[in-house]
C-alpha positions as CSV (number, residue, x, y, z in Angstrom):
1,X,99.0,103.6,133.8
2,X,97.3,100.4,132.6
3,X,94.0,102.0,133.1
4,X,92.6,105.3,134.2
5,X,89.0,105.0,135.0
6,X,86.7,107.9,135.8
7,X,83.1,107.2,137.1
8,X,80.8,110.4,136.5
9,X,77.1,109.8,136.6
10,X,77.6,106.1,135.8
11,X,74.7,103.7,136.1
12,X,75.5,100.7,138.1
13,X,73.6,97.6,139.5
14,X,74.8,96.0,142.7
15,X,75.9,92.3,142.6
16,X,75.1,90.2,145.7
17,X,73.9,91.4,149.0
18,X,75.0,94.9,150.4
19,X,77.9,94.6,152.7
20,X,79.2,91.2,151.2
21,X,81.2,92.7,148.3
22,X,84.4,90.6,148.9
23,X,82.4,87.5,149.2
24,X,80.7,88.3,145.8
25,X,83.8,89.2,144.1
26,X,85.8,86.1,145.4
27,X,84.1,84.1,142.8
28,X,85.9,86.0,139.9
29,X,89.3,85.8,141.6
30,X,90.5,82.5,140.2
31,X,89.4,83.5,136.7
32,X,91.4,86.9,136.9
33,X,94.3,85.2,138.4
34,X,94.5,82.8,135.5
35,X,94.2,85.8,133.1
36,X,97.2,87.2,134.8
37,X,99.1,84.0,134.0
38,X,98.0,83.9,130.3
39,X,99.0,87.7,130.2
40,X,102.2,87.0,131.7
41,X,103.0,84.0,129.4
42,X,101.9,86.1,126.4
43,X,104.3,88.9,127.3
44,X,107.2,86.4,127.6
45,X,106.3,85.0,124.2
46,X,106.2,88.5,122.7
47,X,109.6,89.4,124.2
48,X,111.2,86.0,123.0
49,X,109.8,86.4,119.4
50,X,111.2,90.0,119.2
51,X,114.7,88.9,120.5
52,X,114.8,85.9,118.2
53,X,113.9,88.0,115.2
54,X,116.4,90.7,115.9
55,X,119.3,88.1,116.3
56,X,118.4,86.3,113.2
57,X,118.7,89.5,111.2
58,X,121.5,91.6,113.1
59,X,125.0,90.7,111.9
60,X,128.0,91.3,113.9
61,X,131.6,90.2,113.3
62,X,130.9,88.2,110.2
63,X,127.8,86.3,111.2
64,X,124.2,86.6,112.6
65,X,123.8,87.2,116.2
66,X,121.9,84.0,116.5
67,X,124.8,81.9,115.4
68,X,127.0,83.3,118.3
69,X,127.2,80.6,120.8
70,X,126.6,82.7,123.8
71,X,123.6,84.7,122.3
72,X,122.1,81.4,121.2
73,X,122.5,80.2,124.9
74,X,120.6,83.3,126.2
75,X,117.8,83.0,123.4
76,X,117.5,79.1,124.3
77,X,117.2,80.1,127.9
78,X,114.5,82.7,127.4
79,X,112.5,80.4,124.9
80,X,112.7,77.6,127.8
81,X,111.1,80.0,130.3
82,X,108.5,81.0,127.8
83,X,107.5,77.6,126.8
84,X,107.3,76.4,130.5
85,X,105.0,79.4,131.1
86,X,102.8,78.8,128.3
87,X,102.4,75.0,128.8
88,X,101.4,75.7,132.3
89,X,98.9,78.4,131.4
90,X,97.3,76.1,128.8
91,X,97.1,73.3,131.2
92,X,95.2,75.5,133.6
93,X,93.0,76.8,131.0
94,X,92.2,73.2,129.9
95,X,91.4,72.6,133.4
96,X,88.9,75.4,133.8
97,X,87.1,74.1,130.6
98,X,87.0,70.6,132.0
99,X,85.7,71.8,135.5
100,X,88.8,70.4,137.3
101,X,87.9,72.7,140.3
102,X,90.2,71.1,142.8
103,X,93.2,71.5,140.8
104,X,92.5,74.9,139.8
105,X,92.0,75.9,143.5
106,X,95.7,75.1,144.2
107,X,97.4,75.3,141.0
108,X,96.1,78.7,139.9
109,X,97.7,80.9,142.8
110,X,100.9,78.6,142.5
111,X,101.1,79.8,138.8
112,X,100.0,83.2,139.5
113,X,102.8,83.6,142.0
114,X,105.5,82.1,139.8
115,X,104.7,82.7,136.2
116,X,103.9,86.6,136.6
117,X,106.9,87.0,138.5
118,X,109.1,85.5,135.6
119,X,107.8,88.0,132.9
120,X,109.9,90.9,134.1
121,X,113.3,89.3,134.1
122,X,112.3,87.8,130.7
123,X,111.6,91.2,129.3
124,X,114.6,92.8,130.7
125,X,117.1,90.1,129.0
126,X,115.0,90.2,125.9
127,X,115.6,94.1,125.8
128,X,119.5,93.5,126.4
129,X,119.5,91.2,123.3
130,X,118.7,94.2,121.2
131,X,121.0,96.4,122.8
132,X,120.1,100.2,123.3
133,X,117.5,99.6,120.4
134,X,115.4,97.6,123.0
135,X,115.5,100.2,125.5
136,X,114.2,103.1,123.4
137,X,110.6,104.0,123.9
138,X,109.9,103.8,120.0
139,X,110.9,100.3,119.8
140,X,108.2,98.7,122.0
141,X,110.1,96.3,124.2
142,X,110.7,99.0,126.8
143,X,106.9,99.3,127.1
144,X,106.4,95.7,127.4
145,X,109.1,95.7,130.3
146,X,107.2,98.6,132.1
147,X,104.1,96.6,131.7
148,X,105.2,93.2,132.9
149,X,105.1,93.8,136.7
150,X,101.5,94.6,136.6
151,X,100.4,90.9,136.1
152,X,102.1,90.2,139.5
153,X,100.4,92.9,141.4
154,X,96.8,92.4,140.0
155,X,94.5,90.3,142.1
156,X,97.0,89.4,144.8
157,X,100.7,90.1,145.0
158,X,103.3,87.3,145.4
159,X,102.8,87.2,149.1
160,X,99.0,87.1,148.8
161,X,99.1,84.0,146.4
162,X,101.6,82.3,148.6
163,X,99.4,82.7,151.5
164,X,96.6,81.5,149.6
165,X,98.3,78.3,148.6
166,X,98.8,77.8,152.4
167,X,95.2,78.5,153.0
168,X,94.2,75.8,150.4
169,X,96.7,73.3,152.0
170,X,94.8,73.9,155.3
171,X,91.4,74.3,154.5
172,X,91.1,72.3,151.2
173,X,93.8,69.7,151.4
174,X,92.2,67.7,148.5
175,X,93.3,70.4,146.2
176,X,96.9,69.9,147.0
177,X,96.6,66.2,146.8
178,X,95.1,66.6,143.3
179,X,97.8,69.2,142.4
180,X,100.8,66.5,143.5
181,X,98.8,63.8,141.6
182,X,99.1,66.1,138.4
183,X,102.8,66.5,139.0
184,X,103.3,62.9,139.7
185,X,101.7,61.9,136.2
186,X,105.4,62.3,134.9
187,X,106.8,59.9,137.7
188,X,109.7,57.9,136.1
189,X,110.3,60.2,133.3
190,X,113.3,61.8,134.9
191,X,114.8,60.7,138.3
192,X,115.8,64.3,139.1
193,X,112.1,65.4,139.0
194,X,111.0,62.4,140.9
195,X,113.5,63.3,143.6
196,X,112.4,66.9,143.7
197,X,108.8,65.9,143.8
198,X,109.3,63.5,146.8
199,X,111.3,66.4,148.6
200,X,108.3,68.9,148.0
201,X,105.8,66.4,149.3
202,X,107.9,65.7,152.4
203,X,108.0,69.4,152.9
204,X,104.3,69.9,152.7
205,X,103.7,67.1,155.1
206,X,106.1,68.5,157.5
207,X,104.5,72.1,157.1
208,X,101.1,70.8,157.6
209,X,102.1,69.2,161.0
210,X,104.2,72.4,161.8
211,X,101.3,74.7,161.1
212,X,99.4,73.6,164.2
213,X,102.5,74.5,166.3
214,X,104.1,77.5,164.8
215,X,101.9,79.1,161.9
216,X,104.4,81.9,161.5
217,X,107.3,79.6,160.8
218,X,105.1,78.0,157.9
219,X,104.1,81.4,156.7
220,X,107.8,82.4,156.3
221,X,108.6,79.4,154.1
222,X,105.7,79.7,151.8
223,X,107.4,81.6,148.9
224,X,110.1,78.7,148.8
225,X,107.4,76.0,148.9
226,X,105.1,77.7,146.2
227,X,108.3,78.3,144.0
228,X,109.2,74.6,144.0
229,X,105.6,73.5,143.3
230,X,105.5,75.7,140.3
231,X,108.9,74.5,138.9
232,X,108.1,70.6,139.4
233,X,104.6,71.2,137.9
234,X,106.2,73.0,134.9
235,X,108.8,70.3,134.7
236,X,106.1,67.5,134.8
237,X,104.1,69.2,132.0
238,X,107.2,69.6,129.7
239,X,108.2,66.2,130.3
240,X,104.8,64.8,129.1
241,X,104.3,67.4,126.3
242,X,107.7,68.9,125.0
243,X,110.6,67.7,122.9
244,X,113.4,66.1,125.0
245,X,115.8,69.1,124.7
246,X,113.3,71.5,126.1
247,X,112.2,69.1,129.0
248,X,115.5,67.7,130.0
249,X,117.1,71.1,129.9
250,X,114.3,72.5,132.0
251,X,114.8,70.0,134.6
252,X,118.5,70.2,134.7
253,X,118.4,73.9,135.2
254,X,115.2,74.8,137.0
255,X,114.7,71.6,139.2
256,X,118.0,70.1,139.6
257,X,119.8,73.5,140.1
258,X,122.4,72.9,137.0
259,X,121.8,76.4,135.7
260,X,123.0,79.8,136.9
261,X,120.9,82.7,138.3
262,X,120.9,84.7,135.1
263,X,119.5,83.8,131.5
264,X,122.2,82.3,129.3
265,X,123.7,80.0,131.8
266,X,122.4,76.8,130.3
267,X,125.1,74.1,131.0
268,X,124.3,72.3,127.7
269,X,126.0,72.1,124.2
270,X,125.2,73.9,120.9
271,X,123.1,71.0,119.6
272,X,120.6,71.3,122.5
273,X,120.6,75.3,122.3
274,X,120.1,75.2,118.5
275,X,117.2,72.7,118.9
276,X,115.4,75.0,121.6
277,X,115.8,78.1,119.4
278,X,114.7,76.3,116.4
279,X,111.6,75.3,118.1
280,X,110.9,78.8,119.2
281,X,111.4,79.9,115.5
282,X,109.1,77.2,114.3
283,X,106.3,78.3,116.6
């Protein structure tokens, strides 16, 4: 268990008015959700570091694993996912420091939904990079893998966060405008992202109109909408702050659909995967 708490004769002070517990605790929700995003990004980074370290020092068939083209593709894909998660988490942390409350309102549940769900497949693939050694309890990655789903479940599961984005769209439309404005700061950097952002904006407008007629239909599509928002937001941040091999590969695979469903399916050459893995090593 992540925690086992026993309260026996514990002294406590009530916060807020009696009978208004949910409203009192609501003020902490955004902070806890951001903490989950940071935790998930940290887990991903830990997994990538362990996988890359192993591949550097494990030799097979005459050379290090990290020099094998297919393994390098897997490691680059994992590093790509980790950097996208970290960049998004850091942007939201900066928004908290700067008091960007409207951006936080919409972007935090978007990030909580997506980043925390990506931690588990990253951990699973990183374990596979180590083979059976990664699976045994003594190594450590198995425990990271077991812990990884927790960040998605705490302070609202995926559905809860997706619905919260819909709630923000309905009750605080300005927060969605600010989020789209943040994404649009990369406008012109890559036409594939520009196209995806326009599609998401069109979908949001249609969903807003449809919500008045058929709320259930909009709710059913909430996960797709939030996933696309998360991906275009990550892509926008990477295009502004990451080197070209990282940003363009992310856009090609996560936004434009050029990659496969599993890690290690980057449709790029060795020069690009090498650059991405070298960046992960440098950090």
